[in-house]
N, C-alpha and C positions, 0 to 999 in steps of 0.2 A: 123801763119796759111796761107797757097796761098790766092789769088783772088777763085781758085776752089772752094776750100775746103767754105771757107765763103758761096758762091752761095749756097753751097749743105745743109750747113747748117741753112739757111734760109728758103730752104723748107722743113727741114728736122721736124718731130713734137720731141720736148724736150717732154717726159712725165714727167719728174721731175718739170718743171718750168711751164706747161701745170696744171699740177694739184695743184699746189700752186695759177694759177689767180680766180683772180674772179667769171670766168666763163668758166671754160673748155668746149671744145663742146664735149671731148672724153670720158664723162663719167658720171654720176648723180652727182648732188652737193651733197657735206656734209653737215649738218646741219650749221657750221660756218659760210658756205656760205650765207649761204638764209640770205634775208635784212628785216628791218622794214620794217611797214606799209607804213608810211607815205608818203617817198619817192617812193617807187610802186606805188601809188596812185597819188603821183603827175608827174612820168612818164608818167602813163596811160594817165593822161589829155593831158601832153602834145602829146604822142604818137597820140592820139583821135583829136586834132587839125589839122589834115591837112585839105587843102586845098578842097580837095575832097567832103568833106562835103558842104560847100558853095557852087561848081558845080552841085554837085546833087542837093540842094536846088534851085538854080535857071532853072536849067533842069523842077524840077519838075513845078516849079511857072508858069511857061510857057506854063505849062498843065494841072492843074489841078487848079481846087476852093478851096481855103487857107483850109478851114474845112476836104474839103477832103485827101487837101496833108496832113497833120495831123495826119490822121488813118492811111493812105498807109505808109507814114514814119514809122510810130509808129511800124507797122505790118513787115517790114523787118526790121528794127535794133531789133526787139524780136527775128525774125529769125537768122540771124547773132549772138545775144547774149547767144540762147540756145545752139549754135556750140560751142561758144568761152566756154559760161560755161562749154561743158562738156567735152572742151580740155584743158579747163583751169585748171579743179579740179585734173583731168589726172597728167599735169605739177605737179600739184602740190604735188600730192600724190605721182610718182615715183621719181621726182627731177630730169627729162629727161627731156632734149630740145626735139624738133621735129623729128629732125634727128633721134634720140636715139628710139625713137617711132614709127616712121616709118619703122625702122631694125623691133620690135619687134613684128610686126603686117604682115610686108611685105616681110621679108626677107635679108639679108644682103646686096646681089644682086640686088633684087626688090626693096631694098628704093629707090637705084639711080632713079625710075620712078619718086615717086612722091617728092621728094628734087630734083631733075633737072628740075621738070614740074615746083615746087612753087619758087626755084630760078629762075626762065625766068621769073617768074610774077613779083615778087615782087623788080628784078632787073631793069624788065619793068618798075614798081610805084618809085622805086629811080630816072629812066627820066624822068616822068612825073612832081617830085617835082623837077626835074634842071629845066627842061622846066619854070616850072611855076617861078620857080625864077627868072630865066632870063626875062619871060613877067612881072612880077609885078615891074621891076627897070628898063625895057627899054622900055615898054609901047607898043610893038610892035612887033611882029614877025619879020617885015621886016627892022626893025631897026637893023645899024651898031654894037647896043651894046648890041643886045641880044645874041650874040655869046660868046660871049667876059665875060658878064655877067652870062650864064649858065657855062661856063666853069669852071670859080672862088667859082660858088657852085659846082660843081660837086667835083674837087680839094678839097675843106673846109671839104663837109662831108663824106669826104673819109680820110683824116686826120685825124677827129675829134671821126672818130666809132673805129680806131684804138687805142683808150681810154678805148672801152668795155661798158659796164652800168653806170660806175660811171662817163664816161665821157657825158652820155645821158644823165644823171640827175642834170648836173652843166647847163647844156641848158634846160631843163625839168623847172625849180625850175623858174627862172626869167621871163619864157614867161608864165606861168600858169598865174600871176595875172594880167598881159598886157591884152592878150587874151580876160581877162573874161570881162574887165574892156573896153576893144573896145567893143567886142562882145555888149555888154547891151546897150551901147551909141546906137549902132549901129542899133538895135531891136525899141529904142523910138525916133531917131529921123527919120527912113521910118516911121513909125507909123504919127508923129505929119508932115511932111513932104507933108504927104497925104492928112491929113485936119482931122483927127482922125479914132479910130478904123472902123468907121460906113463907111468911106470915103477909106480908105483901104480894106475894105473886098470887097465893088463896082469894085476896080480898079483891085483887084484879079479875080472878074466874067467875066472880059472883058478880062486880060489878057492871063485864062485858055480858049479863045476861039480861040489862035491863032493858037498852035498845041496842039489838046487837046489827054489828054496821059488813057488808060486805067486801070484799079487800078491793074490789071494783070502785064501790062507793068509797073507801078510808083515804084510797089513792087520790079518786079526784077531789076530795078534801084538802088536802093536801098538794095538790099541783094549783088550785083554784085558788089557797091562800100568799100564794107565792111567788104567783105565774109574772103578773104584771110586774113585780120588780126584776126578772129576767128581761123579758121584752125591755123594758128601756134602761136597759143596764150600763149602753155605751155611755148614758147621763156620768157615771163615773169613771168607767174605765180608759177614756180619750182624755183625762188626766195623769195613766200611766206611761212612767218613761221607760219601762220592761215588759214582753210579754207575758211573764209570768206573772205580775202584779195583775193582768186584764185578767187572767185565769184565776188568782187567788182571790181576787174580788168578789168573782159572783159563787165561790167556794166556802169563803168565809156566811155571805149573807145567804144561801141557800142550800146549805149543806150542815156546816160547824154550828152556827147558832139556830138553824130551827130545829135540828136534830135534840140538842141544847135545851131549847125552850120547851119542845112539844115535850120530851119527857117527863121536865117539870110538872107541866100541867098537868097532861095524866097524873102522876103521883098526888095532886093536891087535890084532884078531882076522886081518885081511887082512897085516897088515906082518910081524908075530908068530909069526902059527899059533898063537900062543897067547892067553885068549880071557878072561884074568886082567888086571883095570886091575892094580894093585899088580905083577901079578908080570911085564907087560910094561915098567914105569916103570921096575924096575929094573935094567934092562936098558942105558938112560940114564946111569947111576952111579948112586952111592951116595947122595949127594945128593936129587940130584929124586925116586929112588924110596923112603926116607925122606919126602919130603915128599909125595908119592904118598897112600902111606899114613895122615899124619898125614889129607889131606885128605879119602881114603877115610873113615877113622874119625869124625871131623867130620860127614860125609854121614849115613852110618850114624848119629851118632846123632840126629841133626836129626830124621831119618826115621824112625827108632824111638820118640822121643818124640812127633811127630804119629800115626802109626798107631796108640799107644797111647792118646792123645788122643781122639780118633775115636768109638773105641768106649766109652770110658769115659764121655763125654759123651752118648754116645745112648742108650744101658742106662741110667744115670743120671735121662735125661728120662722113657725110657717105666716104668720102673719105679721110680719116686719114692725113690732112692736117691743118699745124699749119693755127688757124684764122688771122693770118697780112697776110699772102697769098691769102685767099680767100677774104678779104677785098679790098684787091687794085685789085685785079682782078676785082669781084663784083663792086667796085666802077667806075673802067675804063668804063667796061661796058656802066653800068650806065652812065657816062656822056658821050657818044657819045651817046647812043639812046637820052639823055635829047636833044640832037640838034634837034631832028624833030618829036619824039612821040608823045608830047604835043599834039600837034594841031589832035591828034585821040583820043583822052579823052574817048568819050561816046562809041565808037566803043572798046576800049579797056574793060570797064568795063561792057559792054554787053557780050562779050566771056568770059570775067572771071564769068560772073553768073551762068554761062550754065557748066564750066569745073571745075569749084575747088570743090563746093561743096559735089559732089562724090567721092571724093579725100579722103574724109574725113569718110564717110560713113561707110567699112570696119574697120577702128579703134574704130571707137568708139562701134560697133556690138562686136567685137571681147574684146576690153576690160571690157565692163558691163555686157554682158552679157556671152561668156564664159568665163570669168575669173573671173567674179566675181569682178572686179572691183580692181584688185591684178596682177602686173606682178613682176615675179621676175628679176629683174636688175642684180644681181648676174650672171647672165645664158647668157649676152650679149654674151660672146664669142662663145657658142654654137648655134648660131644661125644657121637655114639652110639658102640658096642662097634663095629659094625663098618661096614662098605661094602663088602659080597661085591664089586661090580663091579669093585673095585680088585684085590682078592683075583684072581678070575676072570681077568682081564684079565693081569697077572702071568703066572701059571699058561698063556695062551696063547702070551704070549711065548715062555717056556720050552720049552714044545712044537714051537712051529716054530722056535724056533733048532737044536732038537739031531732034530726029525724031516726039514724038508725045509727046504733056504735055496738060492734062485737061483742057477746057478755064477758069477752077475756080480756076488754080494753077500755081504759076510762074512758071516757065521753073526750075531756081536754086533748087527751095524745091522738085521739083520733082525728077527731079535728085539726089539728097539726097537722098530720101526715096528707091528710086530702085535699089540704091550703096548698102544701109543697109539692104534692103530686101532681094537681091540677095546672099549676106554674110549671111545671116543669114538662108537661104534654101541650099546653096552651103556649109557653114561650118558643118552645122550640119547636112545635110544626109552625109558627110566625115565620119562623128563621127559615124552615123547611121550603116555606110556599112564598119566599122572599118578602116578605111583610115585616116591614119595620115600625119597631117598637120603642120610641124613645128616637136619642139622636148619635151620631157618628161617634164624640171620643169620651162615651162610656158605652155603648150597646155594641162598637167595633163593627 
């Protein structure tokens, strides 16, 4: 076989090979491809342990009194959990990944919009994790070690993601125990260093005056930090064998681990004044500090693989490419972004909070209201090119989030509700007037 033929085959989808893989992006999973509860929940725990939670906790801790921080963090995480739970159940029921679900709502061509949009955001997250790994081990963006370490992380994440979901589990399982133990120690260490609980609360009250946050701003920060995870939850819940696992996965990712990390991040920042998790752990001694660095590296590795797996699966599904190709392409872009995007972490979160929730609104309404929690996935080949109502509803949600949001509501949640309302009115109106959007097998 010639070199040109080899290259052509590398970019060509082998339908038989993809069908036999553990996580084909081009069709719903078969029953035998579903996975046991424990590995999936362990993976969820590892996925949820992203450095994002620590940084968000640090940001909240510098602007909120600790009891207020807990309340606002819980509200923001609950919003993300509701989104993740709704999407996760769809993934479980249909056995479809996000790319297939977007096609069922937006149409074959219309799905390019949400998939490319989400791919750009998750690749950006990949870049943030690459940069975070470089910062963790170099200690500074100005260090000559930052760039080679970040590049190493990008290559590591790309190569390990090629092994698919089984590879992610192998990384997630050992990191789970280490991360939990280090986190619990960090919580005790910071309260003890402050001089007890009352002394810690006094420090929190003082720290909150430096950069005060409103409740809605705080909730929006929390929503923005993980709403992308909620939107793409079907990527993992499609592997679940029971409904409770499909709901437990987003709960573990979007509530349990986030509250845990946000609290630890806030405590570290309040007590030490340094919002770098690995840096303030080093004050507890070399041994604990080293364990902290290892734990952080495992968390970043798991998250890096996850953030790369998501856009690779989605783009492979929509553009009908082998996932090995999309993993390499997305991994390379994320690695390059990692050399500079991490420095704009909070700006990234703020934009995500406004842009992502409206994207999923039409899908939730389409599936749960207009299709009675049932998509006929056997009709994927007959999908229309566009569902214009979905695109218009998405646009309406974004405009609402940026142009006007009630003072008592987070903009991300407002954009989601507007997109859902717009789809409900527009799609329902089209049905009343006999305008068919889609095809008979799915749209009834």
